[in-house]
Backbone as JSON Lines, residues from 0, in Angstrom:
{"i":0,"aa":"X","n":[1.02,-1.04,0.1],"ca":[0.08,0.01,-0.16],"c":[1.02,1.39,0.06]}
{"i":1,"aa":"X","n":[0.53,2.33,-1.07],"ca":[1.33,3.4,-0.86],"c":[1.16,4.36,0.39]}
{"i":2,"aa":"X","n":[2.39,4.94,1.15],"ca":[2.09,5.89,2.02],"c":[3.48,6.91,1.85]}
{"i":3,"aa":"X","n":[3.08,8.14,2.63],"ca":[4.52,8.84,2.63],"c":[5.24,8.6,3.6]}
{"i":4,"aa":"X","n":[6.51,8.52,2.7],"ca":[7.9,7.63,3.8],"c":[8.93,8.81,4.02]}
{"i":5,"aa":"X","n":[8.55,10.23,3.71],"ca":[9.59,11.46,3.78],"c":[9.65,11.57,5.39]}
{"i":6,"aa":"X","n":[10.46,12.92,5.42],"ca":[10.22,13.23,6.77],"c":[9.23,14.15,7.01]}
{"i":7,"aa":"X","n":[8.29,14.02,8.25],"ca":[7.08,14.55,8.54],"c":[6.77,16.2,8.67]}
{"i":8,"aa":"X","n":[8.37,16.5,8.96],"ca":[8.75,17.82,9.47],"c":[8.66,18.62,8.35]}
{"i":9,"aa":"X","n":[9.19,18.25,7.21],"ca":[8.95,18.76,5.88],"c":[7.97,19.22,5.35]}
{"i":10,"aa":"X","n":[6.76,18.66,5.94],"ca":[5.29,18.94,5.69],"c":[4.89,20.62,6.05]}
{"i":11,"aa":"X","n":[5.43,20.73,7.89],"ca":[4.83,21.18,8.57],"c":[5.88,23.01,7.85]}
{"i":12,"aa":"X","n":[7.07,22.41,7.66],"ca":[7.83,23.25,6.81],"c":[7.07,24.03,5.8]}
{"i":13,"aa":"X","n":[6.68,23.3,4.69],"ca":[6.48,23.59,3.71],"c":[4.67,24.14,3.68]}
{"i":14,"aa":"X","n":[3.88,24.05,4.52],"ca":[2.88,24.82,4.88],"c":[3.12,25.89,5.95]}
{"i":15,"aa":"X","n":[4.37,25.87,5.96],"ca":[4.32,27.3,7.11],"c":[3.8,27.16,8.34]}
{"i":16,"aa":"X","n":[3.43,26.29,8.73],"ca":[2.17,25.88,10.22],"c":[2.2,24.59,10.78]}
{"i":17,"aa":"X","n":[2.31,24.28,11.72],"ca":[1.9,23.35,12.37],"c":[1.01,21.94,11.86]}
{"i":18,"aa":"X","n":[1.26,21.32,11.77],"ca":[0.43,20.4,11.46],"c":[0.07,19.37,12.58]}
{"i":19,"aa":"X","n":[0.91,19.27,13.78],"ca":[1.13,18.2,14.82],"c":[1.12,16.89,14.43]}
{"i":20,"aa":"X","n":[2.11,16.39,13.76],"ca":[2.64,14.94,12.88],"c":[3.52,14.05,13.99]}
{"i":21,"aa":"X","n":[4.15,15.2,14.69],"ca":[5.31,14.09,15.45],"c":[4.95,14.26,16.76]}
{"i":22,"aa":"X","n":[3.57,14.36,17.4],"ca":[3.3,14.21,18.95],"c":[4.03,15.13,19.58]}
{"i":23,"aa":"X","n":[4.35,14.81,20.69],"ca":[4.8,15.78,21.71],"c":[6.42,16.51,21.21]}
{"i":24,"aa":"X","n":[7.04,15.97,20.42],"ca":[7.96,17.0,19.38],"c":[7.49,18.24,19.02]}
{"i":25,"aa":"X","n":[6.24,18.33,18.65],"ca":[5.48,19.23,18.19],"c":[5.27,20.78,19.04]}
{"i":26,"aa":"X","n":[5.58,20.0,20.24],"ca":[5.14,20.88,21.64],"c":[6.42,21.77,21.94]}
{"i":27,"aa":"X","n":[7.58,21.18,21.7],"ca":[8.82,21.31,22.21],"c":[9.78,22.2,21.15]}
{"i":28,"aa":"X","n":[10.9,22.84,21.6],"ca":[12.09,23.24,21.39],"c":[12.57,22.78,19.71]}
{"i":29,"aa":"X","n":[12.1,21.03,19.79],"ca":[12.82,20.5,18.91],"c":[11.9,20.7,17.59]}
{"i":30,"aa":"X","n":[10.87,20.84,17.88],"ca":[10.17,21.28,16.42],"c":[11.02,21.94,15.38]}
{"i":31,"aa":"X","n":[10.8,21.29,14.1],"ca":[11.4,21.8,13.05],"c":[11.2,23.05,12.57]}
{"i":32,"aa":"X","n":[9.52,23.18,12.7],"ca":[9.28,24.85,12.41],"c":[10.13,26.27,13.18]}
{"i":33,"aa":"X","n":[9.91,25.45,14.45],"ca":[10.46,26.57,15.36],"c":[11.99,26.9,15.23]}
{"i":34,"aa":"X","n":[12.73,25.7,14.41],"ca":[14.28,25.99,14.44],"c":[14.87,26.56,12.81]}
{"i":35,"aa":"X","n":[13.43,26.33,11.69],"ca":[13.63,26.57,10.55],"c":[12.64,27.18,9.65]}
{"i":36,"aa":"X","n":[11.95,28.27,10.22],"ca":[10.95,28.98,9.56],"c":[11.09,28.93,8.21]}
{"i":37,"aa":"X","n":[11.12,28.29,7.33],"ca":[11.21,28.73,5.68],"c":[11.05,27.08,5.1]}
{"i":38,"aa":"X","n":[10.55,26.92,3.95],"ca":[10.3,25.62,3.38],"c":[11.31,25.03,2.93]}
{"i":39,"aa":"X","n":[11.3,23.74,2.86],"ca":[12.18,22.99,2.93],"c":[12.69,22.81,1.33]}
{"i":40,"aa":"X","n":[14.32,22.24,1.21],"ca":[14.73,22.1,0.0],"c":[15.89,23.66,-0.3]}
{"i":41,"aa":"X","n":[16.15,23.29,-1.47],"ca":[17.45,24.05,-1.61],"c":[16.89,25.69,-2.03]}
{"i":42,"aa":"X","n":[15.96,25.62,-2.35],"ca":[15.38,27.07,-2.85],"c":[14.5,27.48,-1.55]}
{"i":43,"aa":"X","n":[14.64,27.32,-0.43],"ca":[13.64,27.42,0.72],"c":[13.52,28.67,1.39]}
{"i":44,"aa":"X","n":[14.79,29.03,1.07],"ca":[15.11,30.49,1.66],"c":[15.13,31.68,0.92]}
{"i":45,"aa":"X","n":[14.44,31.6,-0.19],"ca":[14.24,32.46,-1.18],"c":[13.08,33.37,-0.97]}
{"i":46,"aa":"X","n":[13.3,34.74,-1.08],"ca":[11.94,35.3,-0.79],"c":[10.87,34.88,-2.02]}
{"i":47,"aa":"X","n":[9.92,34.59,-1.62],"ca":[8.5,33.97,-1.87],"c":[7.91,35.11,-2.8]}
{"i":48,"aa":"X","n":[7.55,34.34,-3.99],"ca":[6.8,35.56,-4.84],"c":[5.55,35.8,-4.44]}
{"i":49,"aa":"X","n":[4.86,36.49,-4.91],"ca":[3.16,36.82,-4.69],"c":[2.43,35.46,-4.82]}
{"i":50,"aa":"X","n":[1.73,34.68,-4.49],"ca":[0.88,33.6,-4.43],"c":[-0.32,33.55,-5.26]}
{"i":51,"aa":"X","n":[-0.78,33.17,-6.39],"ca":[-1.83,33.21,-7.01],"c":[-3.06,32.68,-6.0]}
{"i":52,"aa":"X","n":[-4.11,32.57,-6.89],"ca":[-5.55,32.35,-6.25],"c":[-5.33,30.61,-6.29]}
{"i":53,"aa":"X","n":[-5.1,30.3,-7.6],"ca":[-4.73,28.71,-7.33],"c":[-3.84,28.09,-6.45]}
{"i":54,"aa":"X","n":[-2.69,28.69,-6.28],"ca":[-1.79,28.68,-5.12],"c":[-2.02,28.49,-3.88]}
{"i":55,"aa":"X","n":[-2.85,29.35,-3.81],"ca":[-3.36,29.55,-2.19],"c":[-4.51,28.5,-2.03]}
{"i":56,"aa":"X","n":[-5.39,27.96,-3.01],"ca":[-6.15,26.85,-3.17],"c":[-5.72,25.37,-2.86]}
{"i":57,"aa":"X","n":[-4.51,25.21,-3.23],"ca":[-3.69,24.33,-3.4],"c":[-3.0,24.07,-1.93]}
{"i":58,"aa":"X","n":[-2.66,25.1,-1.69],"ca":[-2.06,25.29,-0.23],"c":[-2.99,24.4,1.03]}
{"i":59,"aa":"X","n":[-4.37,25.4,1.03],"ca":[-5.21,25.01,1.57],"c":[-5.62,23.42,1.83]}
{"i":60,"aa":"X","n":[-5.86,23.1,0.65],"ca":[-5.82,21.51,-0.02],"c":[-4.66,20.63,0.76]}
{"i":61,"aa":"X","n":[-3.78,20.72,0.49],"ca":[-2.54,19.99,0.95],"c":[-2.55,19.99,2.4]}
{"i":62,"aa":"X","n":[-2.9,21.16,3.0],"ca":[-2.54,21.29,4.27],"c":[-3.56,20.49,4.9]}
{"i":63,"aa":"X","n":[-5.03,20.23,4.55],"ca":[-5.96,19.59,5.26],"c":[-5.38,18.08,4.69]}
{"i":64,"aa":"X","n":[-5.01,17.86,3.5],"ca":[-4.49,16.24,3.32],"c":[-3.69,15.57,4.04]}
{"i":65,"aa":"X","n":[-2.62,16.78,4.31],"ca":[-1.52,16.37,5.21],"c":[-1.78,16.54,6.95]}
{"i":66,"aa":"X","n":[-2.43,17.24,7.18],"ca":[-3.1,17.37,8.55],"c":[-3.59,15.72,9.33]}
{"i":67,"aa":"X","n":[-4.46,14.95,8.11],"ca":[-5.22,13.97,8.28],"c":[-4.53,12.76,7.75]}
{"i":68,"aa":"X","n":[-3.46,12.73,7.11],"ca":[-2.34,11.97,6.58],"c":[-2.74,10.94,5.44]}
{"i":69,"aa":"X","n":[-3.56,11.8,4.57],"ca":[-4.46,11.15,3.56],"c":[-3.46,10.99,2.42]}
{"i":70,"aa":"X","n":[-3.55,10.31,1.43],"ca":[-3.1,10.39,-0.01],"c":[-3.68,11.14,-1.17]}
{"i":71,"aa":"X","n":[-3.65,11.54,-1.88],"ca":[-4.59,12.35,-2.66],"c":[-5.51,12.0,-3.39]}
{"i":72,"aa":"X","n":[-5.6,10.76,-3.66],"ca":[-6.81,9.99,-4.57],"c":[-7.78,9.76,-3.11]}
{"i":73,"aa":"X","n":[-7.26,9.42,-2.07],"ca":[-8.29,9.35,-0.82],"c":[-9.13,10.6,-0.29]}
{"i":74,"aa":"X","n":[-8.25,11.51,-0.5],"ca":[-8.6,13.12,-0.12],"c":[-9.55,13.28,-1.21]}
{"i":75,"aa":"X","n":[-9.43,13.46,-2.57],"ca":[-10.49,13.37,-3.75],"c":[-11.48,12.47,-3.44]}
{"i":76,"aa":"X","n":[-11.66,11.51,-2.99],"ca":[-12.59,10.48,-2.73],"c":[-13.61,11.03,-2.08]}
{"i":77,"aa":"X","n":[-12.77,11.33,-0.67],"ca":[-13.7,12.35,0.53],"c":[-14.29,13.18,-0.25]}
{"i":78,"aa":"X","n":[-13.51,14.27,-1.04],"ca":[-14.51,15.29,-1.25],"c":[-15.93,14.95,-2.42]}
{"i":79,"aa":"X","n":[-15.46,14.06,-3.11],"ca":[-16.42,13.55,-4.18],"c":[-17.62,13.02,-3.11]}
{"i":80,"aa":"X","n":[-17.38,12.23,-1.84],"ca":[-18.4,11.93,-1.12],"c":[-19.15,13.25,-0.82]}
{"i":81,"aa":"X","n":[-18.31,14.08,-0.05],"ca":[-18.92,15.2,0.65],"c":[-19.76,16.09,-0.34]}
{"i":82,"aa":"X","n":[-19.3,15.92,-1.19],"ca":[-20.1,17.21,-2.69],"c":[-21.14,16.37,-2.71]}
{"i":83,"aa":"X","n":[-21.86,14.94,-2.63],"ca":[-22.88,14.27,-3.07],"c":[-23.39,14.41,-1.82]}
{"i":84,"aa":"X","n":[-23.75,14.7,-0.68],"ca":[-24.36,14.97,0.51],"c":[-24.85,16.29,0.41]}
{"i":85,"aa":"X","n":[-26.05,16.25,0.82],"ca":[-26.83,17.61,1.35],"c":[-26.47,18.42,2.02]}
{"i":86,"aa":"X","n":[-26.16,19.87,2.44],"ca":[-25.39,20.39,2.91],"c":[-24.22,21.25,2.49]}
{"i":87,"aa":"X","n":[-23.44,22.31,3.11],"ca":[-22.01,22.63,2.8],"c":[-20.81,21.81,2.44]}
{"i":88,"aa":"X","n":[-20.2,21.52,1.55],"ca":[-19.23,20.54,1.05],"c":[-18.33,20.63,1.53]}
{"i":89,"aa":"X","n":[-17.82,21.82,2.13],"ca":[-16.56,22.05,2.69],"c":[-16.89,21.21,4.01]}
{"i":90,"aa":"X","n":[-17.67,21.81,4.77],"ca":[-18.44,21.13,6.47],"c":[-18.11,20.16,5.92]}
{"i":91,"aa":"X","n":[-19.14,19.5,5.22],"ca":[-19.39,17.84,5.02],"c":[-17.62,17.07,5.15]}
{"i":92,"aa":"X","n":[-17.26,17.78,3.97],"ca":[-15.62,17.18,4.09],"c":[-14.85,17.1,5.49]}
{"i":93,"aa":"X","n":[-14.56,18.13,6.11],"ca":[-14.3,18.33,7.26],"c":[-14.87,17.25,8.42]}
{"i":94,"aa":"X","n":[-16.31,17.4,8.64],"ca":[-16.72,16.65,9.26],"c":[-16.35,14.93,9.12]}
{"i":95,"aa":"X","n":[-16.53,14.46,7.79],"ca":[-16.01,13.33,7.35],"c":[-14.93,12.86,7.96]}
{"i":96,"aa":"X","n":[-13.7,13.79,7.73],"ca":[-12.41,13.2,7.98],"c":[-12.24,13.61,9.54]}
{"i":97,"aa":"X","n":[-13.11,14.46,10.56],"ca":[-12.58,14.24,11.66],"c":[-13.84,12.85,12.28]}
{"i":98,"aa":"X","n":[-14.66,12.35,11.44],"ca":[-15.27,11.29,12.25],"c":[-14.72,9.79,11.9]}
{"i":99,"aa":"X","n":[-13.26,10.07,11.31],"ca":[-12.56,8.9,11.04],"c":[-12.02,8.31,12.57]}
{"i":100,"aa":"X","n":[-12.26,7.06,12.3],"ca":[-11.59,6.11,13.68],"c":[-10.43,6.64,13.87]}
{"i":101,"aa":"X","n":[-9.32,6.7,13.32],"ca":[-7.93,7.15,13.58],"c":[-7.69,8.42,14.21]}
{"i":102,"aa":"X","n":[-8.39,9.54,13.29],"ca":[-8.53,10.59,13.83],"c":[-9.13,10.88,15.29]}
{"i":103,"aa":"X","n":[-10.35,10.27,15.62],"ca":[-10.66,10.02,17.03],"c":[-10.03,9.83,17.92]}
{"i":104,"aa":"X","n":[-9.3,8.85,17.78],"ca":[-8.4,8.04,18.58],"c":[-7.15,9.24,18.97]}
{"i":105,"aa":"X","n":[-6.97,10.15,18.02],"ca":[-6.0,10.76,18.53],"c":[-6.49,12.05,18.66]}
{"i":106,"aa":"X","n":[-7.87,12.38,18.64],"ca":[-8.51,13.77,19.21],"c":[-8.79,13.24,21.2]}
{"i":107,"aa":"X","n":[-9.11,11.79,21.41],"ca":[-9.14,11.34,22.39],"c":[-7.65,11.46,23.29]}
{"i":108,"aa":"X","n":[-6.91,11.42,22.71],"ca":[-5.65,11.89,23.74],"c":[-4.95,10.1,23.61]}
{"i":109,"aa":"X","n":[-5.53,9.03,22.86],"ca":[-4.97,7.9,23.26],"c":[-3.6,7.49,22.1]}
{"i":110,"aa":"X","n":[-3.09,8.47,21.42],"ca":[-1.93,8.33,20.55],"c":[-1.37,9.69,20.39]}
{"i":111,"aa":"X","n":[-0.01,9.74,20.62],"ca":[0.28,11.16,20.06],"c":[0.27,11.93,18.85]}
{"i":112,"aa":"X","n":[0.07,11.6,18.03],"ca":[-0.36,11.65,16.44],"c":[-1.12,11.15,15.74]}
{"i":113,"aa":"X","n":[-1.76,11.43,14.83],"ca":[-2.89,10.48,13.93],"c":[-1.9,9.53,13.06]}
{"i":114,"aa":"X","n":[-0.53,9.92,13.15],"ca":[-0.07,8.25,12.76],"c":[0.19,7.54,13.51]}
{"i":115,"aa":"X","n":[0.53,7.86,14.69],"ca":[0.69,6.82,15.84],"c":[-1.11,5.72,16.1]}
{"i":116,"aa":"X","n":[-2.04,7.0,16.01],"ca":[-3.19,6.46,16.12],"c":[-3.53,5.53,15.03]}
{"i":117,"aa":"X","n":[-3.0,5.59,13.89],"ca":[-3.51,4.88,12.95],"c":[-2.98,3.27,12.92]}
{"i":118,"aa":"X","n":[-1.55,3.57,13.96],"ca":[-0.88,2.38,13.64],"c":[-1.69,1.29,14.82]}
{"i":119,"aa":"X","n":[-2.04,2.16,15.97],"ca":[-2.98,1.54,16.95],"c":[-4.4,0.58,16.13]}
{"i":120,"aa":"X","n":[-5.01,1.42,15.68],"ca":[-5.97,0.82,14.9],"c":[-5.57,-0.5,14.53]}
{"i":121,"aa":"X","n":[-4.37,-0.26,13.12],"ca":[-4.38,-1.0,12.21],"c":[-3.87,-2.76,12.9]}
{"i":122,"aa":"X","n":[-3.41,-2.56,14.17],"ca":[-2.74,-3.51,15.03],"c":[-3.7,-4.29,16.17]}
{"i":123,"aa":"X","n":[-4.95,-3.57,15.83],"ca":[-6.39,-4.0,16.77],"c":[-5.79,-4.01,17.98]}
{"i":124,"aa":"X","n":[-5.85,-2.92,18.47],"ca":[-5.92,-2.11,19.89],"c":[-7.04,-1.59,20.23]}
{"i":125,"aa":"X","n":[-7.7,-1.49,18.95],"ca":[-9.02,-0.25,19.14],"c":[-10.36,-1.36,19.09]}
{"i":126,"aa":"X","n":[-11.37,-1.18,20.18],"ca":[-12.44,-1.24,19.86],"c":[-13.78,-0.36,19.48]}
{"i":127,"aa":"X","n":[-14.67,-0.63,18.77],"ca":[-15.86,0.43,18.55],"c":[-17.45,-0.39,18.76]}
{"i":128,"aa":"X","n":[-17.86,0.14,19.73],"ca":[-19.03,-0.49,20.03],"c":[-19.03,-2.12,20.36]}
{"i":129,"aa":"X","n":[-17.65,-2.45,21.06],"ca":[-17.53,-3.81,21.74],"c":[-17.19,-4.8,20.79]}
{"i":130,"aa":"X","n":[-16.05,-4.21,19.39],"ca":[-15.89,-5.12,18.47],"c":[-14.61,-4.44,18.15]}
{"i":131,"aa":"X","n":[-13.62,-5.3,18.07],"ca":[-12.46,-4.68,17.07],"c":[-12.62,-4.13,15.96]}
{"i":132,"aa":"X","n":[-12.09,-2.84,15.54],"ca":[-12.37,-2.66,14.14],"c":[-10.56,-2.17,13.8]}
{"i":133,"aa":"X","n":[-10.47,-2.47,12.97],"ca":[-8.94,-2.34,12.4],"c":[-8.53,-1.75,11.14]}
{"i":134,"aa":"X","n":[-9.91,-0.78,10.84],"ca":[-9.34,0.36,9.56],"c":[-9.6,1.49,10.07]}
{"i":135,"aa":"X","n":[-8.43,2.31,9.79],"ca":[-8.24,3.76,10.19],"c":[-9.75,4.5,9.74]}
{"i":136,"aa":"X","n":[-10.01,4.15,8.6],"ca":[-11.02,5.26,8.08],"c":[-12.33,5.14,8.17]}
{"i":137,"aa":"X","n":[-12.58,4.04,9.16],"ca":[-14.13,3.62,9.71],"c":[-14.13,4.91,9.99]}
{"i":138,"aa":"X","n":[-15.63,5.08,9.52],"ca":[-16.34,6.09,10.12],"c":[-17.47,6.0,11.23]}
{"i":139,"aa":"X","n":[-16.85,6.45,12.55],"ca":[-17.66,6.29,13.58],"c":[-18.89,7.24,13.52]}
{"i":140,"aa":"X","n":[-19.97,6.35,14.39],"ca":[-21.27,7.26,14.45],"c":[-21.53,8.02,15.53]}
{"i":141,"aa":"X","n":[-22.5,8.79,15.83],"ca":[-22.73,9.54,16.98],"c":[-23.16,8.32,17.92]}
{"i":142,"aa":"X","n":[-22.47,8.44,19.37],"ca":[-22.98,7.67,20.23],"c":[-22.59,6.06,20.34]}
{"i":143,"aa":"X","n":[-21.13,5.95,19.36],"ca":[-20.35,4.67,19.22],"c":[-19.2,4.89,20.09]}
{"i":144,"aa":"X","n":[-19.06,4.11,20.91],"ca":[-18.18,4.38,22.53],"c":[-16.7,3.27,21.51]}
{"i":145,"aa":"X","n":[-15.9,4.5,21.99],"ca":[-14.47,4.01,21.11],"c":[-13.58,3.5,22.34]}
{"i":146,"aa":"X","n":[-12.7,2.35,22.36],"ca":[-12.17,2.02,23.56],"c":[-10.7,1.4,23.5]}
{"i":147,"aa":"X","n":[-9.94,1.22,24.4],"ca":[-8.42,0.45,23.92],"c":[-8.91,-0.93,24.31]}
{"i":148,"aa":"X","n":[-8.74,-1.71,23.88],"ca":[-8.97,-3.73,24.04],"c":[-8.05,-3.66,25.39]}
{"i":149,"aa":"X","n":[-9.01,-4.34,25.96],"ca":[-8.39,-4.79,27.54],"c":[-7.15,-5.38,27.71]}
{"i":150,"aa":"X","n":[-6.5,-6.29,26.63],"ca":[-5.22,-6.57,26.47],"c":[-4.09,-5.69,26.11]}
{"i":151,"aa":"X","n":[-4.61,-4.44,25.64],"ca":[-3.8,-3.11,25.5],"c":[-3.82,-2.24,25.99]}
{"i":152,"aa":"X","n":[-4.27,-2.61,27.36],"ca":[-4.53,-1.23,28.25],"c":[-3.14,-0.53,28.89]}
{"i":153,"aa":"X","n":[-2.24,-1.77,28.78],"ca":[-0.97,-1.68,29.71],"c":[-0.09,-1.15,28.59]}
{"i":154,"aa":"X","n":[-0.47,-0.39,27.4],"ca":[0.49,0.11,26.45],"c":[1.23,1.15,27.02]}
{"i":155,"aa":"X","n":[2.55,1.64,26.92],"ca":[2.87,2.47,27.27],"c":[2.57,3.9,26.28]}
{"i":156,"aa":"X","n":[2.53,3.81,25.06],"ca":[2.36,4.48,24.16],"c":[0.96,5.24,24.48]}
{"i":157,"aa":"X","n":[0.24,4.65,25.03],"ca":[-1.04,5.09,24.94],"c":[-1.28,6.19,26.29]}
{"i":158,"aa":"X","n":[-0.72,5.24,27.36],"ca":[-0.85,6.16,28.9],"c":[0.06,7.28,28.79]}
{"i":159,"aa":"X","n":[1.75,7.55,27.99],"ca":[2.2,8.52,27.97],"c":[1.59,9.58,26.8]}
{"i":160,"aa":"X","n":[0.61,9.33,25.78],"ca":[-0.33,10.38,25.05],"c":[-0.97,11.06,25.79]}
{"i":161,"aa":"X","n":[-1.57,10.66,26.89],"ca":[-2.9,10.85,27.78],"c":[-2.38,11.72,28.56]}
{"i":162,"aa":"X","n":[-1.13,11.58,29.16],"ca":[-0.41,12.57,30.21],"c":[-0.11,13.61,30.19]}
{"i":163,"aa":"X","n":[0.27,13.54,28.46],"ca":[1.34,14.37,27.32],"c":[-0.06,15.65,27.26]}
{"i":164,"aa":"X","n":[-1.17,15.33,26.4],"ca":[-2.37,16.25,26.23],"c":[-3.25,15.87,26.17]}
{"i":165,"aa":"X","n":[-4.39,16.15,27.07],"ca":[-5.65,15.62,27.66],"c":[-6.7,15.85,26.37]}
{"i":166,"aa":"X","n":[-6.36,15.93,25.19],"ca":[-7.23,16.26,23.81],"c":[-8.61,16.1,24.03]}
{"i":167,"aa":"X","n":[-9.15,14.89,24.42],"ca":[-10.44,14.73,24.7],"c":[-11.36,15.21,25.22]}
{"i":168,"aa":"X","n":[-10.39,15.9,26.24],"ca":[-11.21,16.72,27.61],"c":[-11.71,18.37,27.08]}
{"i":169,"aa":"X","n":[-11.19,18.57,25.77],"ca":[-11.14,20.03,25.3],"c":[-12.24,20.13,24.19]}
{"i":170,"aa":"X","n":[-12.84,18.95,23.71],"ca":[-14.01,18.77,23.2],"c":[-15.03,18.75,23.33]}
{"i":171,"aa":"X","n":[-16.58,19.57,23.09],"ca":[-17.67,19.06,23.44],"c":[-18.55,18.1,23.07]}
{"i":172,"aa":"X","n":[-17.76,17.97,21.81],"ca":[-18.53,17.0,20.93],"c":[-18.15,15.36,21.44]}
{"i":173,"aa":"X","n":[-17.02,15.21,22.06],"ca":[-16.6,14.21,22.81],"c":[-16.56,13.83,24.08]}
{"i":174,"aa":"X","n":[-17.04,12.76,24.62],"ca":[-16.8,12.46,25.66],"c":[-15.4,11.28,26.35]}
{"i":175,"aa":"X","n":[-14.7,11.69,26.91],"ca":[-13.49,10.98,27.73],"c":[-13.6,10.51,28.84]}
{"i":176,"aa":"X","n":[-13.23,8.97,29.2],"ca":[-13.18,8.61,30.23],"c":[-11.68,7.72,30.62]}
{"i":177,"aa":"X","n":[-10.71,8.43,31.17],"ca":[-9.23,8.24,31.18],"c":[-9.17,6.95,31.85]}
{"i":178,"aa":"X","n":[-9.8,6.98,32.77],"ca":[-9.76,5.72,33.74],"c":[-10.25,4.06,33.08]}
{"i":179,"aa":"X","n":[-11.19,4.7,32.28],"ca":[-11.57,3.11,31.93],"c":[-11.02,3.27,30.4]}
{"i":180,"aa":"X","n":[-10.18,4.43,29.87],"ca":[-9.65,3.96,28.39],"c":[-10.47,4.08,27.47]}
{"i":181,"aa":"X","n":[-11.66,4.82,27.37],"ca":[-12.69,4.89,26.43],"c":[-13.32,6.5,26.16]}
{"i":182,"aa":"X","n":[-13.69,6.32,25.2],"ca":[-14.72,7.78,24.6],"c":[-15.74,7.67,23.54]}
{"i":183,"aa":"X","n":[-16.33,8.92,23.57],"ca":[-17.72,8.56,23.08],"c":[-17.89,9.63,21.85]}
{"i":184,"aa":"X","n":[-18.12,9.48,20.61],"ca":[-18.27,10.34,20.0],"c":[-20.12,11.13,20.16]}
{"i":185,"aa":"X","n":[-20.23,12.1,21.01],"ca":[-21.36,12.75,21.19],"c":[-22.56,13.16,19.69]}
{"i":186,"aa":"X","n":[-21.58,13.8,19.02],"ca":[-22.82,13.8,17.72],"c":[-21.27,14.31,16.51]}
{"i":187,"aa":"X","n":[-21.8,14.73,15.39],"ca":[-21.07,15.03,14.57],"c":[-20.8,16.08,14.7]}
{"i":188,"aa":"X","n":[-19.56,16.94,14.75],"ca":[-19.13,18.26,15.71],"c":[-19.33,18.91,14.38]}
{"i":189,"aa":"X","n":[-20.0,20.36,14.69],"ca":[-19.93,21.44,13.55],"c":[-19.01,22.1,13.43]}
{"i":190,"aa":"X","n":[-18.82,22.66,12.23],"ca":[-17.26,23.23,11.77],"c":[-16.83,24.26,12.84]}
{"i":191,"aa":"X","n":[-17.63,24.76,13.19],"ca":[-16.98,25.93,14.19],"c":[-16.34,25.41,15.66]}
{"i":192,"aa":"X","n":[-16.75,23.86,15.83],"ca":[-15.78,23.4,16.7],"c":[-14.76,22.29,16.79]}
{"i":193,"aa":"X","n":[-14.78,22.73,15.56],"ca":[-13.06,21.67,15.16],"c":[-12.24,22.66,15.18]}
{"i":194,"aa":"X","n":[-10.77,22.42,15.6],"ca":[-10.25,23.05,15.68],"c":[-9.2,22.84,14.75]}
{"i":195,"aa":"X","n":[-9.11,23.6,13.62],"ca":[-8.58,23.69,12.22],"c":[-8.45,24.9,11.96]}
{"i":196,"aa":"X","n":[-7.23,25.11,11.36],"ca":[-7.16,26.88,10.84],"c":[-7.53,27.12,9.46]}
{"i":197,"aa":"X","n":[-7.44,25.92,8.97],"ca":[-7.37,25.87,7.19],"c":[-8.99,26.13,7.0]}
{"i":198,"aa":"X","n":[-9.16,26.8,5.72],"ca":[-10.18,27.46,5.07],"c":[-10.67,26.2,3.69]}
{"i":199,"aa":"X","n":[-11.33,25.35,4.58],"ca":[-11.82,24.24,3.18],"c":[-12.79,24.91,2.15]}
{"i":200,"aa":"X","n":[-13.29,26.07,2.01],"ca":[-13.93,26.62,0.96],"c":[-13.38,26.72,-0.56]}
{"i":201,"aa":"X","n":[-12.17,26.95,-0.04],"ca":[-10.84,26.94,-1.31],"c":[-10.72,26.23,-1.44]}
{"i":202,"aa":"X","n":[-10.74,24.41,-0.77],"ca":[-10.62,23.56,-1.49],"c":[-12.06,22.92,-2.62]}
{"i":203,"aa":"X","n":[-12.47,23.77,-2.22],"ca":[-14.52,23.68,-2.69],"c":[-14.26,24.45,-3.89]}
{"i":204,"aa":"X","n":[-13.72,25.35,-4.44],"ca":[-13.22,26.01,-5.32],"c":[-12.26,25.29,-6.47]}
{"i":205,"aa":"X","n":[-11.14,24.8,-5.37],"ca":[-10.01,24.25,-6.45],"c":[-10.55,23.0,-7.0]}
{"i":206,"aa":"X","n":[-11.63,22.1,-6.67],"ca":[-12.16,21.09,-7.01],"c":[-13.55,21.12,-8.08]}
{"i":207,"aa":"X","n":[-13.96,22.73,-7.91],"ca":[-14.81,22.86,-8.65],"c":[-14.45,23.51,-10.21]}
{"i":208,"aa":"X","n":[-13.03,23.7,-10.35],"ca":[-12.8,24.06,-11.34],"c":[-12.64,23.11,-12.65]}
């Protein structure tokens, strides 16, 4: 299966924004964006030219895609599904990405990054509604309970992540029970309640050309 294998920190530097792809490192002085506030590559330090409308749209699309760790074809498929649904296409897109299982495992604080959350899911450490789900893209529905499997509750990665950042406690649409290592999606989040700075409307404009 295809996947991104290059340095994750390059992606943050390219977007000139922290995408929180490296867990606790992103919150420390070791963050690459703190040390090198310019784009990667031999021309990264050159003064940037004025960005066109297409360039702005492309950067917003890349920012969202890289934040959730998707390949181009996967992201485009999500857009097509969002476009077919009733409502605002951009908001539908973000809601679908937010209710992916790997993203919710990250949001609840069971993993330090979405990449680590994806690995937890694939290695069958996560249960949804009482059964093991090993598909990171699984769309979690409201009132479904996400929990760490009983045999996996002693994983150092999970406990370290919960100690460092209690993400699930900050979101009104998630319920987190640290003691039981479980959480619940209370409702599909509204766009205003999702902590993301990207402008998804530019993505809609990009794909509508």
